[in-house]
C-alpha positions, 0 to 999 in steps of 0.5 A: 500499499502506498503512502499519500503524501498531504501537500496542505499548506497553513493560510495567513491573513486575518481572522476577519477580513471583512472587519478594517478599521481606519486609523482615525477610528482607532485613534478615537477608540483609545481616546475614548478607553483613555478618557473613560480611565481617567474618569474611573482614576479619578474616583479612585484617587478620591476612595482609596486613602479610605480604602487602602488601610483595611482592604490592601491589594483589593480589587476595586470596580467602578462605574464612572458614570454613577459613581458605584464602586465594588471592592473584593478580594476576588476580581471575578467577585467584584466583577459580579457584584456590578454587574449584578446592579449594572449588567450592560455597564464597564468597568474600571479595574484597580488595585488597593494599592499605592499606584492602583496597578492591577498586574506586574509587567 
């Protein structure tokens, strides 16, 4: 019996080629994301001194439009708390520490 050779070649390209964003649209989305994060940062800086003593290194999710925030040791639990009250909203996520950074580089 002869062995069959496969001439399979990997296809390269975009996953969704029909979605093409212009550089202007990309810049606009980045600016909107940065503005959203800055609105959340203002609220974070306001509440951080009160929370840092009892909740150090906990996660805080902030809904900037209302000013509400949700804290927990686990980021997913905090997210669930936020989604119960605001199911369709985005949240700015911070860590309750000196910098507010959630991870390491």
